[in-house]
C-alpha positions in Angstrom: 78.5 75.0 259.4 80.0 75.5 255.9 76.8 77.2 254.7 76.7 79.6 257.6 77.4 83.2 256.4 78.3 85.8 259.0 76.6 89.1 259.2 79.8 90.9 258.2 80.3 88.8 255.1 76.7 89.4 254.1 77.1 93.1 254.6 80.2 93.2 252.5 78.4 91.6 249.6 75.6 94.2 249.9 73.0 91.7 251.0 70.3 92.6 253.5 68.8 90.6 256.4 65.5 89.0 255.6 64.1 89.6 259.2 62.0 92.4 260.3 63.1 95.5 262.2 61.8 96.2 265.7 59.0 98.9 265.6 60.9 101.2 268.0 64.0 101.1 265.8 61.9 101.9 262.8 60.2 104.8 264.6 63.6 106.1 265.7 64.8 106.1 262.1 61.7 107.8 260.7 60.7 110.4 263.4 63.7 112.8 262.9 63.0 113.0 259.2 59.3 113.4 259.8 59.9 116.2 262.2 62.3 118.0 259.8 59.8 117.7 257.0 56.9 119.0 259.2 59.1 122.0 260.2 60.2 122.8 256.6 56.6 122.6 255.2 54.8 124.3 258.0 53.3 121.2 259.5 54.1 122.3 263.0 52.1 125.5 262.7 49.2 123.5 261.3 49.2 121.1 264.3 49.4 124.0 266.7 46.5 125.8 265.0 44.4 122.7 265.0 45.2 121.9 268.6 44.2 125.5 269.7 41.0 125.2 267.7 40.1 122.0 269.4 41.0 123.4 272.8 38.7 126.4 272.1 35.8 124.1 271.2 36.3 122.2 274.4 36.2 125.4 276.4 39.7 125.5 277.7 
């Protein structure tokens, strides 16, 4: 047990976990930034335009 290092001690030294993050946690971290960038650079308008074009081609 002497070699066991707690998560808090590792965090205080600036070390990171070597395990992987759950995909839903990763998505929750990335999606707000992606939405902000899409809004800032006009990506939302591009998606709406493409969706309406596809809907027009499908006859809706």
